[in-house]
C-alpha positions as CSV (number, residue, x, y, z in Angstrom):
1,M,-81.0,260.7,-4.5
2,W,-82.6,258.6,-1.7
3,L,-85.3,261.2,-1.1
4,D,-86.2,261.1,-4.8
5,K,-86.4,257.3,-4.8
6,F,-88.6,257.4,-1.7
7,T,-90.9,260.0,-3.2
8,V,-91.3,258.0,-6.3
9,A,-92.1,254.9,-4.3
10,L,-94.7,256.8,-2.3
11,L,-96.3,258.2,-5.5
12,Q,-96.4,254.7,-7.0
13,K,-97.8,253.3,-3.7
14,D,-95.1,250.6,-3.9
15,A,-95.0,249.1,-0.4
16,D,-92.1,246.8,-1.3
17,S,-89.9,249.6,-2.5
18,I,-90.8,251.7,0.5
19,N,-89.8,248.9,2.8
20,A,-86.5,248.4,1.0
21,L,-85.7,252.1,1.1
22,L,-86.6,252.3,4.8
23,D,-83.9,249.6,5.4
24,E,-81.3,251.9,3.9
25,V,-82.1,255.3,5.3
26,P,-79.1,257.6,5.0
27,N,-77.8,260.0,7.7
28,F,-79.0,263.4,6.7
29,T,-76.5,266.2,7.2
30,N,-78.8,268.8,5.7
31,V,-81.6,270.0,8.0
32,D,-83.9,270.6,5.0
33,D,-83.4,267.0,3.8
34,A,-84.1,265.7,7.2
35,K,-87.4,267.7,7.3
36,K,-88.3,266.3,3.9
37,A,-87.6,262.8,5.0
38,S,-89.7,263.3,8.2
39,Y,-92.6,264.5,6.1
40,L,-92.2,261.5,3.7
41,F,-92.0,259.1,6.6
42,R,-95.4,260.4,7.8
43,E,-96.8,260.1,4.3
44,A,-95.5,256.5,4.1
45,L,-97.0,255.6,7.4
46,E,-100.4,256.9,6.3
47,L,-100.1,255.1,2.9
48,L,-99.2,251.8,4.5
49,Y,-102.0,252.0,7.1
50,G,-104.4,252.8,4.2
51,L,-103.2,249.8,2.2
52,K,-103.5,247.6,5.3
53,N,-107.1,248.7,5.9
54,E,-107.9,248.1,2.2
55,T,-106.5,244.6,2.4
56,V,-108.4,243.8,5.6
57,A,-111.7,245.1,3.9
58,S,-111.0,243.0,0.8
59,M,-110.3,239.9,2.9
60,R,-113.5,240.4,4.9
61,Q,-115.5,240.8,1.6
62,M,-113.9,237.6,0.2
63,K,-114.8,235.7,3.3
64,S,-118.4,236.9,3.1
65,H,-118.6,235.8,-0.5
66,I,-117.1,232.4,0.3
67,D,-119.6,232.0,3.2
68,F,-122.4,233.0,0.9
69,L,-121.3,230.5,-1.8
70,K,-121.0,227.7,0.8
71,A,-124.4,228.4,2.1
72,N,-126.0,228.3,-1.3
73,T,-124.2,225.3,-2.8
74,P,-126.2,222.1,-2.5
75,K,-124.5,219.6,-0.3
76,P,-123.4,216.4,-2.1
77,T,-125.3,213.3,-1.1
78,N,-123.4,210.4,0.4
79,G,-123.6,207.2,-1.6
80,L,-125.5,206.4,-4.7
81,D,-129.1,207.7,-4.9
82,V,-131.1,205.2,-6.9
83,R,-134.5,206.5,-6.0
84,S,-134.6,209.2,-8.6
């Protein structure tokens, strides 16, 4: 049952569910189940590192866009400009 839930969470790329399921890992008495869990752990690790890298890239891109907008936005003048 736990392996099925973990597999579904991996397929859905649901980091919150993966984290919750990792908090309640059962003791595997069957060697095949333990091997499956080991494989799924490796897959989860790769998925989470991938999601982390995507987040870092998105944050860098947003920072770049914000910096661009700040550089191209006219600065407000201080006080009342009555010359124009």
